[in-house]
C-alpha positions as CSV (number, residue, x, y, z in Angstrom):
1,M,-23.6,-59.4,-38.1
2,S,-22.9,-62.7,-39.9
3,L,-25.4,-65.5,-39.6
4,D,-24.8,-69.2,-38.9
5,Q,-25.7,-71.2,-42.0
6,N,-26.5,-74.2,-39.8
7,L,-29.4,-72.5,-38.0
8,F,-33.0,-72.1,-39.0
9,T,-33.2,-68.8,-41.0
10,L,-36.2,-66.7,-42.0
11,N,-35.8,-64.3,-45.0
12,V,-37.8,-61.1,-45.6
13,S,-39.7,-61.4,-48.9
14,P,-41.8,-58.3,-49.9
15,R,-44.7,-59.0,-52.3
16,A,-44.4,-57.5,-55.7
17,D,-48.2,-56.9,-56.0
18,D,-48.6,-55.1,-52.7
19,R,-45.8,-53.1,-51.0
20,N,-47.7,-53.2,-47.7
21,V,-47.4,-56.9,-47.4
22,L,-44.3,-59.1,-46.9
23,D,-43.6,-62.7,-46.0
24,L,-41.1,-64.4,-43.7
25,V,-40.0,-67.5,-45.6
26,D,-37.3,-70.1,-44.9
27,T,-34.5,-71.2,-47.2
28,D,-36.9,-73.5,-49.1
29,G,-39.3,-70.6,-49.9
30,V,-42.0,-71.8,-47.4
31,A,-43.8,-68.9,-45.7
32,H,-44.1,-69.0,-41.9
33,Y,-45.4,-65.5,-41.2
34,T,-47.1,-62.7,-43.1
35,K,-46.9,-59.1,-42.1
36,R,-49.5,-56.6,-43.4
37,R,-49.6,-52.9,-42.9
38,L,-53.1,-51.5,-42.8
39,P,-54.0,-48.1,-44.5
40,A,-55.1,-46.1,-41.5
41,T,-54.5,-42.7,-40.0
42,E,-52.4,-44.3,-37.2
43,Y,-49.7,-46.9,-37.6
44,T,-51.2,-50.4,-37.6
45,I,-49.7,-53.7,-38.7
46,E,-50.9,-57.3,-38.5
47,M,-48.9,-60.5,-38.2
48,L,-50.8,-63.3,-39.9
49,D,-50.5,-67.1,-40.3
50,P,-50.0,-67.6,-44.1
51,L,-52.0,-70.8,-44.3
52,S,-55.2,-69.8,-42.3
53,E,-54.7,-66.0,-42.6
54,S,-55.6,-65.8,-38.9
55,V,-54.3,-62.7,-37.0
56,L,-51.5,-63.7,-34.6
57,A,-50.6,-60.2,-33.4
58,T,-51.3,-56.5,-34.1
59,V,-49.2,-53.4,-33.4
60,T,-50.7,-50.0,-33.0
61,A,-49.0,-46.6,-32.5
62,P,-49.7,-42.9,-33.5
63,S,-47.0,-43.2,-36.2
64,P,-44.2,-45.6,-37.3
65,T,-41.7,-43.3,-35.6
66,S,-43.4,-43.3,-32.2
67,K,-41.2,-44.3,-29.2
68,H,-43.9,-46.4,-27.7
69,K,-45.9,-49.1,-29.5
70,T,-48.5,-51.5,-28.2
71,L,-48.4,-55.2,-29.4
72,Q,-51.5,-57.3,-28.9
73,L,-51.3,-61.1,-29.2
74,Y,-54.2,-63.4,-29.8
75,N,-55.0,-67.0,-28.8
76,P,-54.1,-66.6,-26.0
77,D,-54.6,-62.8,-25.6
78,S,-51.6,-60.8,-24.2
79,V,-50.4,-57.2,-24.4
80,V,-46.7,-56.3,-24.7
81,E,-45.4,-52.7,-24.5
82,L,-42.6,-52.0,-26.8
83,K,-40.6,-49.0,-25.6
84,Y,-37.6,-47.1,-26.9
85,T,-35.1,-47.0,-24.0
86,G,-31.9,-45.8,-25.8
87,T,-30.4,-42.3,-25.5
88,I,-27.6,-42.4,-28.0
89,H,-27.6,-46.0,-29.2
90,F,-30.5,-47.9,-30.7
91,K,-32.4,-49.8,-27.9
92,W,-36.0,-51.1,-27.7
93,S,-37.2,-53.0,-24.7
94,F,-40.1,-55.3,-23.9
95,K,-41.1,-57.8,-21.2
96,W,-42.2,-61.4,-21.8
97,E,-43.4,-63.4,-18.8
98,E,-40.8,-62.9,-16.1
99,H,-38.0,-61.9,-18.5
100,E,-36.9,-58.6,-20.0
101,F,-35.7,-58.4,-23.6
102,E,-33.8,-55.7,-25.5
103,W,-33.3,-55.1,-29.2
104,R,-29.9,-53.5,-30.0
105,R,-29.7,-52.8,-33.7
106,E,-29.1,-56.3,-35.2
107,E,-29.2,-58.3,-32.0
108,C,-31.9,-59.1,-29.4
109,Y,-30.8,-60.0,-25.9
110,I,-32.4,-61.4,-22.8
111,L,-31.2,-59.3,-19.8
112,R,-29.9,-60.9,-16.7
113,K,-28.8,-58.2,-14.3
114,P,-26.2,-58.1,-12.9
115,D,-25.1,-61.0,-15.1
116,P,-24.2,-60.4,-18.8
117,A,-27.0,-60.4,-21.4
118,V,-27.6,-63.5,-23.5
119,L,-28.1,-63.3,-27.3
120,V,-31.4,-64.8,-28.5
121,A,-31.9,-63.4,-32.0
122,I,-29.7,-61.9,-34.8
123,T,-30.4,-60.3,-38.1
124,K,-28.6,-59.3,-41.3
125,E,-28.9,-55.8,-42.6
126,P,-27.3,-53.7,-45.3
127,P,-24.7,-51.2,-44.0
128,G,-26.2,-48.1,-42.4
129,R,-29.8,-49.1,-42.8
130,L,-32.4,-50.8,-40.5
131,Q,-33.7,-53.0,-43.4
132,T,-33.9,-56.5,-42.2
133,R,-33.1,-59.2,-44.8
134,S,-32.7,-62.4,-42.7
135,I,-33.5,-63.4,-39.1
136,Q,-32.3,-66.2,-36.9
137,I,-33.8,-67.2,-33.5
138,L,-31.2,-68.8,-31.3
139,D,-33.1,-71.7,-29.7
140,Y,-30.1,-73.1,-28.0
141,N,-29.8,-70.0,-25.9
142,L,-33.6,-69.7,-25.2
143,N,-33.5,-73.3,-23.9
144,R,-31.4,-72.1,-21.0
145,F,-34.4,-70.1,-19.6
146,D,-37.8,-71.1,-18.2
147,I,-40.2,-69.7,-20.9
148,E,-43.6,-71.3,-21.2
149,D,-44.9,-69.7,-24.4
150,R,-42.0,-70.0,-26.8
151,K,-44.2,-69.4,-29.8
152,G,-45.6,-66.2,-28.5
153,L,-42.1,-64.9,-27.7
154,E,-41.0,-65.7,-31.3
155,I,-43.9,-63.7,-32.7
156,V,-43.1,-60.8,-30.4
157,I,-39.4,-60.8,-31.4
158,L,-40.2,-60.9,-35.1
159,T,-43.1,-58.4,-35.0
160,A,-41.0,-55.9,-33.1
161,L,-38.2,-56.2,-35.6
162,L,-40.5,-55.5,-38.5
163,T,-41.8,-52.3,-36.9
164,F,-38.2,-51.1,-36.9
165,Q,-38.1,-51.6,-40.6
166,D,-41.2,-49.5,-41.1
167,M,-39.7,-46.8,-38.9
168,N,-36.6,-46.7,-41.0
169,E,-38.6,-46.5,-44.3
170,T,-40.6,-43.5,-42.8
171,Y,-37.3,-41.7,-42.0
172,H,-35.8,-42.3,-45.4
173,T,-38.8,-41.9,-47.7
174,P,-39.4,-38.3,-48.9
175,S,-42.8,-36.8,-48.5
176,P,-44.9,-36.9,-51.7
177,S,-45.2,-33.8,-53.7
178,T,-46.3,-33.0,-57.2
179,P,-43.9,-31.7,-59.9
180,T,-45.9,-28.4,-60.1
181,E,-45.5,-27.8,-56.3
182,T,-41.8,-28.7,-56.5
183,A,-41.1,-26.3,-59.4
184,A,-43.0,-23.5,-57.7
185,T,-41.2,-23.8,-54.4
186,L,-37.6,-23.9,-55.7
187,A,-35.6,-20.7,-56.0
188,P,-34.0,-19.9,-59.3
189,G,-30.9,-22.1,-59.9
190,T,-31.8,-24.6,-57.2
191,S,-32.1,-28.3,-58.2
192,P,-34.8,-30.5,-56.7
193,G,-32.2,-32.8,-55.2
194,L,-30.4,-29.9,-53.5
195,A,-33.7,-28.5,-52.2
196,G,-34.6,-31.9,-50.7
197,R,-31.2,-32.1,-49.0
198,L,-31.5,-28.5,-47.7
199,G,-35.0,-29.3,-46.3
200,L,-36.6,-26.3,-48.1
201,S,-40.3,-25.7,-47.3
202,R,-43.0,-26.2,-49.9
203,Q,-44.3,-22.7,-49.2
204,P,-43.1,-20.4,-52.1
205,S,-43.5,-17.2,-50.0
206,Q,-41.1,-18.5,-47.3
207,I,-38.4,-19.4,-49.9
208,L,-38.5,-16.5,-52.3
209,S,-39.1,-13.8,-49.7
210,N,-36.2,-12.1,-48.1
211,A,-38.1,-10.7,-45.1
212,P,-36.7,-11.7,-41.7
213,P,-38.9,-13.9,-39.5
214,A,-41.2,-12.3,-37.1
215,I,-39.9,-11.6,-33.6
216,P,-41.8,-13.6,-31.0
217,P,-43.7,-11.4,-28.5
218,K,-41.9,-10.6,-25.3
219,P,-43.4,-12.4,-22.3
220,A,-45.3,-10.3,-19.8
221,P,-43.2,-9.3,-16.8
222,R,-43.9,-11.1,-13.5
223,V,-45.7,-9.3,-10.8
224,G,-46.6,-9.9,-7.1
225,V,-45.2,-12.9,-5.3
226,E,-43.8,-14.4,-8.6
227,R,-41.7,-11.3,-9.1
228,V,-40.4,-11.6,-5.5
229,A,-39.5,-15.2,-6.2
230,E,-37.8,-14.3,-9.4
231,M,-35.7,-11.6,-7.8
232,H,-34.5,-13.9,-5.1
233,A,-33.7,-16.7,-7.6
234,V,-31.5,-14.3,-9.4
235,R,-29.8,-13.3,-6.2
236,A,-29.2,-16.9,-5.2
237,A,-27.8,-17.7,-8.7
238,Q,-25.3,-14.8,-8.3
239,G,-24.2,-16.0,-4.9
240,E,-25.6,-12.9,-3.1
241,G,-27.8,-14.7,-0.6
242,D,-29.1,-18.0,0.7
243,A,-32.3,-19.8,-0.2
244,N,-33.9,-18.9,3.2
245,E,-33.0,-15.2,3.0
246,I,-35.6,-12.5,2.0
247,E,-34.3,-9.0,1.2
248,V,-37.0,-6.5,1.3
249,S,-36.5,-3.7,-1.2
250,E,-38.5,-0.8,-2.6
251,E,-39.9,-3.0,-5.4
252,C,-43.1,-5.0,-4.7
253,A,-45.5,-4.7,-1.8
254,A,-45.2,-6.0,1.7
255,D,-48.0,-8.5,1.1
256,D,-46.0,-10.0,-1.8
257,Y,-42.9,-10.5,0.4
258,A,-45.1,-12.0,3.1
259,A,-46.7,-14.5,0.7
260,Y,-43.2,-15.5,-0.4
261,A,-42.1,-15.9,3.2
262,E,-45.1,-18.0,4.0
263,R,-44.4,-20.2,0.9
264,L,-40.8,-20.8,2.2
265,L,-42.0,-21.8,5.6
266,E,-44.4,-24.3,4.1
267,D,-41.3,-26.4,3.1
268,E,-40.7,-28.9,5.9
269,A,-36.9,-28.7,5.2
270,M,-36.9,-25.0,5.9
271,L,-36.3,-24.6,9.6
272,F,-36.0,-20.8,9.6
273,I,-36.1,-17.8,7.3
274,T,-34.3,-14.4,7.5
275,V,-36.1,-11.2,6.5
276,R,-33.8,-8.2,6.2
277,S,-34.0,-4.7,4.9
278,A,-32.1,-3.6,1.8
279,T,-31.8,0.0,3.0
280,A,-32.8,2.1,6.0
281,A,-35.9,3.2,4.2
282,E,-37.2,-0.4,4.2
283,V,-36.9,-1.0,7.9
284,P,-40.6,-0.3,8.6
285,K,-41.5,-2.4,5.6
286,V,-39.7,-5.4,7.1
287,L,-41.9,-5.2,10.2
288,R,-45.0,-5.2,8.0
289,V,-43.7,-8.2,6.2
290,V,-43.1,-10.1,9.4
291,E,-46.5,-9.3,10.8
292,E,-48.3,-10.2,7.6
293,T,-46.4,-13.5,7.5
294,K,-47.5,-14.4,11.0
295,R,-51.1,-13.4,10.1
296,L,-51.1,-15.7,7.0
297,R,-49.8,-18.6,9.1
298,H,-52.5,-18.0,11.7
299,K,-55.2,-17.7,9.1
300,S,-54.2,-21.1,7.5
301,G,-54.2,-22.8,11.0
302,V,-50.5,-23.7,10.9
303,A,-49.6,-21.3,13.8
304,E,-51.7,-23.5,16.2
305,D,-49.7,-26.6,15.5
306,E,-46.3,-25.1,14.9
307,E,-44.9,-22.3,17.0
308,L,-42.9,-19.7,15.3
309,H,-40.0,-18.0,17.2
310,Q,-39.0,-14.5,16.3
311,Y,-35.5,-13.0,16.8
312,V,-34.8,-9.3,16.0
313,V,-31.3,-7.9,15.2
314,Y,-30.8,-4.3,14.2
315,D,-28.0,-2.0,13.2
316,T,-25.9,-4.9,11.9
317,H,-23.3,-3.8,9.3
318,T,-22.9,-6.0,6.4
319,A,-19.6,-6.3,4.6
320,G,-19.6,-3.8,1.8
321,R,-17.0,-1.9,-0.2
322,K,-14.0,-0.9,1.8
323,G,-13.1,2.7,1.6
324,P,-10.8,5.2,3.3
325,R,-11.4,5.5,7.1
326,R,-12.4,8.9,8.2
327,I,-11.3,10.2,11.7
328,N,-13.3,13.1,13.1
329,L,-10.8,15.4,14.8
330,N,-13.3,18.2,15.5
331,D,-14.1,19.1,19.1
332,P,-17.6,18.2,20.3
333,D,-20.1,21.0,20.2
334,P,-20.5,22.2,23.9
335,K,-23.9,23.7,23.1
336,G,-25.3,20.4,22.0
337,K,-23.9,18.4,24.9
338,G,-26.6,16.6,26.7
339,K,-29.4,17.6,24.3
340,D,-28.9,14.8,21.6
341,A,-27.2,12.3,23.9
342,D,-30.5,10.6,24.8
343,K,-32.3,11.3,21.5
344,Y,-33.7,8.2,19.8
345,A,-32.3,7.3,16.4
346,P,-34.1,4.7,14.2
347,P,-32.1,1.7,13.2
348,T,-30.3,1.9,9.9
349,N,-31.0,-1.8,9.1
350,L,-33.2,-4.5,10.5
351,T,-33.0,-8.3,10.4
352,V,-35.8,-10.6,11.7
353,H,-35.3,-14.4,12.0
354,L,-38.5,-16.4,11.9
355,S,-37.7,-19.9,13.2
356,K,-39.7,-23.1,13.7
357,I,-37.2,-24.2,16.4
358,D,-35.7,-22.5,19.4
359,M,-32.4,-20.7,18.6
360,P,-30.8,-19.5,21.9
361,E,-27.8,-18.1,20.2
362,L,-30.1,-15.4,18.7
363,Q,-31.7,-14.3,21.9
364,P,-30.8,-10.8,23.1
365,K,-28.1,-10.6,25.8
366,A,-28.1,-7.8,28.3
367,S,-24.8,-6.1,29.2
368,P,-23.7,-6.3,32.9
369,A,-23.7,-2.5,33.2
370,N,-27.4,-2.3,32.5
371,V,-28.4,-5.1,34.9
372,R,-30.2,-3.7,38.0
373,R,-30.6,-5.8,41.1
374,P,-34.1,-6.2,42.5
375,S,-34.9,-4.2,45.6
376,G,-35.1,-7.3,47.8
377,S,-31.5,-8.5,47.1
378,G,-29.5,-5.4,47.4
379,G,-31.1,-3.3,50.1
380,E,-30.1,0.4,49.9
381,Y,-27.6,-0.4,47.1
382,A,-30.2,-1.4,44.6
383,E,-30.5,2.1,43.0
384,M,-26.7,2.7,43.0
385,S,-24.3,2.2,40.1
386,D,-21.7,-0.5,40.2
387,K,-18.9,1.8,41.3
388,E,-20.9,3.5,44.0
389,R,-22.2,0.1,45.2
390,R,-18.7,-1.3,45.5
391,K,-17.5,1.8,47.4
392,A,-20.5,1.7,49.8
393,E,-20.0,-2.0,50.5
394,K,-16.3,-1.5,51.1
395,E,-17.0,1.3,53.6
396,S,-19.7,-0.8,55.3
397,K,-17.3,-3.7,55.8
398,K,-14.6,-1.4,57.1
399,A,-17.0,0.0,59.7
400,A,-18.1,-3.5,60.7
401,K,-14.5,-4.5,61.4
402,E,-13.8,-1.4,63.5
403,A,-16.9,-2.0,65.5
404,K,-16.0,-5.6,66.1
405,K,-12.5,-4.5,67.1
406,A,-13.8,-1.9,69.6
407,G,-16.1,-4.5,71.1
408,K,-13.2,-6.8,71.9
409,Q,-11.2,-4.0,73.5
410,R,-14.1,-3.3,75.9
411,V,-14.2,-6.9,77.0
C-alpha cells in the first residue's frame, strides 16, 4: 500500500554489525526504537529505547511461527496477547484498553462492530513478502477514539509488526546444513537447489533406499460396550436405525448391550429407548438386556428418582424383502386337529420400549371377544360367550313380555 509522504514515517534499518538488531528511524535518520532478538531456545525479542537502552517491551513465544505470542510492556507494566485469528487470510488480533485491533497484512485496523473498521497504521512491503520497510501511524484516525496510553499502543503496534517479519524470515530461511551433509544426502544427478525445492530429507538411507515405508500397525478391535456403540454408529450412518434403537444380535454379551442402553438413558434428551431382537434366537437375550439395564439403573440410584416405564411388543414383522406370496391349498390334517391348536409358540421377535415418560399408545389393548364380565355384573351370563349371552338375554326379555301380557289379561 502506498504511503502518504506528508505523514510521520519510520523506516526499518537493520544493523550491519548484528543481524539480530534493527532500528526504526525517521526520514532524518534519527532512531526512535530499537528491536533486538535474543539468542535463546524460545523466541524472545526486546523493544528498546535507543537513547537510554531501557526495555520498553518484550515478546515471548515457543517459536517465531507460533500462533500465539505474549507481549509484556514496562513502565507501566501491561500484558497483551497477540493471537492469529485468520483462516485463509493473514489476521492477527490484540486488545488495548477497551478497543480491539487487527493486523491485516500491510494494514492495522481498530474494530468497531457492527460499524466498519478504521485504519490506524499502514506499512510498505515488497511484493509477496512480509518484510516491512516503512511504517506510518495514522494519528488523525486514532484521535477519534478515547485512548489513554497512546504511546503504549504505538509500541504494541510496532512490536507486533516486527514479529511478523521474524516469522516470515523463519519460513523463507533454509535450515543450515554443511556441504558434506548435502552432498551425502542427494541422489545421483540431483542438484542442491532441486533437492531443497523437493524437500528431501537429510537422511541418506531414506533417499537412496527404494524400500517402501513401513505399514502402521492395525488398531486393536473394539470389544465390550465400545463394540456395541461402534456397531450402532455404523447402522445409524447407513440409515438402518435411529439413535435410540438397540438391536441385539449374536455378537457381544447381554451385559455389554445393557451398559450401552444405560449410557443412552443417562442422556437427558433421550426420553425412551427401544431394544429389539435381530432374529428369533436373540429373543431371550433381549429380556436379559432389559433386566440388566434396570438393575444398573437401580444400582446407580437413578431408578429411585426417575421411574422407567416398560412396554413389550412381540411378533411384529418388519418390512423386509418382498417375495412371491405362497398360498397353502392343502387340507388341514384331521389327526392333528385340536392337539396343536392351543400349543404355545415362542415369539419370533421381541421389542421392548424403556421410557422415562408414560406412553399410553404403547399399552396393550385387550380385544372385546376376550373381555369377561365380572360375576357381579352379569349374573348367570358371566360365563357365557357373547353369542350365547345375547341369545339368553333375548329369550329372557321375550318371556318377561309374555308374562306381563298374561297378567294384564287376568285383570
